[in-house]
C-alpha positions in Angstrom: 64.2 18.5 -25.9 65.4 20.6 -28.8 68.5 22.6 -28.7 68.3 26.2 -27.5 66.9 28.0 -30.6 64.8 30.6 -28.7 65.1 34.2 -29.9 64.4 37.6 -28.4 61.5 39.1 -30.4 62.4 42.6 -31.6 59.6 43.0 -34.1 57.0 45.5 -33.3 53.4 44.6 -32.4 52.3 46.1 -35.7 54.7 43.9 -37.7 53.7 40.8 -35.8 50.0 41.6 -36.5 50.9 42.1 -40.2 52.5 38.6 -40.2 49.4 37.1 -38.6 47.1 38.8 -41.2 49.4 37.6 -44.0 49.4 34.0 -42.8 45.6 34.1 -42.4 45.0 35.4 -45.9 42.6 33.0 -47.6 42.0 31.0 -44.4 39.6 33.3 -42.5 36.6 31.1 -43.4 38.2 27.9 -42.2 39.4 29.7 -39.0 35.8 31.0 -38.4 34.3 27.5 -39.0 36.8 25.9 -36.6 35.6 28.3 -33.9 32.0 27.4 -34.7 32.8 23.8 -34.3 34.3 24.5 -30.9 31.3 26.6 -29.9 29.1 23.7 -31.0 30.9 21.2 -28.8 30.5 23.6 -25.8 26.9 24.1 -26.6 26.4 20.3 -26.8 27.9 20.1 -23.3 25.4 22.7 -22.0 22.5 20.9 -23.7 23.7 17.6 -22.2 23.4 19.2 -18.7 19.9 20.4 -19.5 18.8 17.0 -20.8 20.2 15.2 -17.8 18.5 17.7 -15.5 15.1 17.0 -17.2 15.4 13.2 -17.5 17.3 12.4 -14.3 16.4 15.0 -11.7 17.8 14.5 -8.2 15.6 16.6 -6.0 16.9 17.6 -2.6 14.8 19.4 0.0 16.4 22.4 1.7 14.9 23.8 4.8 14.9 27.6 5.4 13.3 30.1 7.8 10.4 30.6 5.4 9.8 26.9 4.9 11.5 24.7 2.4 12.3 24.4 -1.3 13.6 21.7 -3.6 16.9 21.9 -5.4 17.7 19.8 -8.5 21.3 18.4 -7.8 21.7 16.9 -11.3 23.2 20.1 -12.9 25.7 20.4 -10.1 26.7 16.8 -10.5 26.8 16.8 -14.3 28.6 20.2 -14.7 32.1 19.0 -13.7 31.9 16.1 -16.2 30.7 18.3 -19.0 33.5 20.8 -18.3 36.0 17.9 -18.5 34.6 17.1 -22.0 35.7 20.5 -23.2 39.1 20.5 -21.5 41.1 19.2 -24.6 39.6 21.9 -26.9 42.2 24.6 -26.1 45.0 22.3 -27.2 43.0 21.5 -30.4 42.5 25.2 -31.0 46.3 25.8 -30.7 47.1 22.9 -33.0 44.6 24.1 -35.6 45.9 27.7 -35.5 49.5 26.6 -35.7 48.7 24.3 -38.6 46.8 27.1 -40.4 49.7 29.5 -39.8 52.2 27.1 -41.3 50.3 25.6 -44.2 47.4 26.4 -46.6 45.1 23.5 -45.7 44.5 22.0 -42.2 42.1 19.2 -41.3 39.3 20.1 -38.9 40.3 16.9 -37.1 43.0 19.0 -35.5 40.4 20.6 -33.3 39.9 17.3 -31.5 43.7 16.6 -31.3 43.7 17.1 -27.6 41.3 14.2 -26.9 44.2 11.8 -27.7 46.1 13.0 -24.7 43.2 13.9 -22.4 45.1 13.4 -19.1 48.2 15.2 -20.3 46.4 18.3 -21.3 44.3 18.2 -18.1 47.5 17.9 -16.0 49.2 20.7 -18.0 46.2 23.1 -17.5 45.9 22.3 -13.8 49.6 22.7 -13.1 49.9 26.0 -15.1 46.8 27.3 -13.3 48.2 26.4 -9.9 51.5 28.1 -10.7 49.8 31.3 -11.9 47.5 31.2 -8.8 50.5 30.8 -6.5 52.3 33.7 -8.0 49.1 35.8 -7.8 49.0 35.3 -4.0 52.1 37.4 -3.8 50.6 40.3 -5.8 48.8 41.0 -9.0 51.9 41.8 -11.0 53.7 38.5 -10.3 50.5 36.7 -11.4 50.5 38.5 -14.7 54.2 37.7 -15.2 53.6 34.1 -14.5 50.7 34.1 -17.0 53.0 35.3 -19.7 55.8 33.0 -18.6 53.7 29.9 -19.1 51.6 31.2 -22.0 53.4 29.2 -24.7 52.9 25.8 -22.9 49.9 24.8 -25.0 51.7 25.7 -28.2 54.7 23.7 -27.2 52.5 20.7 -26.4 50.7 21.0 -29.7 54.2 21.0 -31.4 55.6 18.2 -29.3 52.8 15.9 -28.1 55.3 13.3 -26.9 56.9 15.7 -24.4 56.2 15.5 -20.7 54.2 18.2 -18.9 57.2 19.5 -17.1 59.1 19.8 -20.4 56.4 21.9 -22.0 56.3 24.3 -19.1 60.1 24.6 -19.0 60.2 25.2 -22.8 57.6 27.9 -22.4 59.7 29.6 -19.7 62.7 29.4 -22.0 60.9 30.9 -25.0 59.4 33.7 -22.9 62.7 34.7 -21.3 63.1 38.3 -22.4 59.9 38.2 -24.5 57.1 38.6 -21.8 56.8 42.3 -22.3 56.7 41.9 -26.0 53.8 39.5 -25.8 52.1 41.9 -23.4 52.5 44.8 -25.9 51.1 42.6 -28.7 48.0 41.7 -26.7 47.6 45.2 -25.6 47.6 46.4 -29.2 44.3 44.7 -29.7 42.5 46.7 -27.0 41.3 49.2 -29.6 39.7 46.5 -31.7 38.2 45.1 -28.5 36.6 48.4 -27.6 35.1 48.7 -31.1 33.6 45.3 -30.8 32.2 46.0 -27.3 30.6 49.3 -28.4 29.1 47.6 -31.5 27.6 44.7 -29.5 26.3 47.1 -26.8 24.7 49.2 -29.6 22.9 46.1 -30.9 21.8 45.1 -27.5 20.5 48.6 -26.7 18.4 48.6 -29.9 16.9 45.2 -29.1 16.2 46.3 -25.6 14.4 49.4 -26.8 12.3 47.4 -29.2 11.3 44.9 -26.4 10.5 47.9 -24.1 8.2 49.4 -26.7 6.2 46.2 -27.1 6.4 45.2 -23.4 2.7 45.7 -22.8 1.7 43.6 -25.8 4.0 40.8 -24.7 2.5 40.8 -21.2 -1.1 40.7 -22.6 -0.3 37.7 -24.8 1.9 36.0 -22.2 5.0 36.0 -24.4 7.3 38.1 -22.3 9.2 35.1 -20.8 9.6 33.4 -24.1 10.8 36.6 -25.8 13.2 37.2 -22.9 14.8 33.7 -23.4 15.0 34.2 -27.2 16.6 37.6 -26.7 19.2 36.2 -24.2 20.1 33.4 -26.6 20.3 35.9 -29.5 22.6 38.1 -27.4 24.9 35.2 -26.5 25.0 34.1 -30.2 25.8 37.6 -31.5 28.5 38.1 -28.9 30.2 34.8 -29.7 29.9 35.0 -33.5 31.0 38.7 -33.7 34.1 38.3 -31.5 35.3 35.3 -33.6 37.1 37.3 -36.4 39.0 39.3 -33.7 39.7 36.1 -31.8 41.2 34.5 -34.9 43.2 37.7 -35.7 44.7 37.6 -32.2 45.4 33.8 -32.3 47.2 34.0 -35.7 49.3 36.9 -34.3 50.2 35.0 -31.2 51.1 32.0 -33.4 53.4 34.4 -35.3 54.9 35.5 -32.0 55.5 31.8 -31.0 57.2 31.1 -34.3 59.4 34.2 -33.8 60.3 33.3 -30.3 61.2 29.7 -31.2 63.4 30.8 -34.1 61.3 29.1 -36.8 60.2 32.4 -38.3 62.3 35.1 -39.9 60.8 38.5 -40.6 62.1 41.0 -43.2 60.8 44.5 -43.8 58.3 43.3 -46.4 57.7 39.7 -45.9 58.1 36.7 -43.6 59.5 33.3 -44.3 59.9 30.0 -42.4 62.7 27.5 -42.8 61.5 24.6 -45.1 61.7 22.1 -42.3 59.1 24.0 -40.3 56.5 23.9 -43.0 53.8 21.2 -43.0 
């Protein structure tokens, strides 16, 4: 492992956000498209479940007090496998964000970087989740502390794919020593933006719901209510995912700046930020 180069982050949340915005300048489009690719992979996994359910149904009869009914077991069997297909995406996301923070052009192939080490990323996520869950059993606050303690594990693995799982977790603990409250404040500073997004999306949904309510009788007459309901649900999910993407990228680039500060690779002055030449790609 590298020598101890971790730093206490003294920069304010506003300054870290400013660094994140500066690093993202000219790259918002590529960051947005990278999220759309990830959404596309997740959507493909959902469609795969639907396709398997339709082509290879496994019906199981379940008895009840009122009689019996049939349950298709195919989605229940296919769901874990489809979830596994998306497990490496968080690592690919971290790798793409870090690459975008450090350089002007990053290949979209970075998104699928995690598939090269499928079992390592799976083991890391499981071990971190178990540690956070174990601390959460004590109380809510230790669980949150554990979450921030191990929050840099994916970034460390993205930087050092040859490291062992335990090394990545220990490095995250080292980087976050004395920095957990600062990361908490950084994430908390985005709450206002989150509230604005939530209110905007709720406003759109309310308008759509009012329109559907006004034409409800006509939809029933023509038998199109169920179809319109499905279309509206898909539209709402799409609007939610697409509209949150810019904020998600803003947060990701700011967290990448925090990671660079904590690891000592980023130096911030009053007006600009700079990285040592060896940290650039």
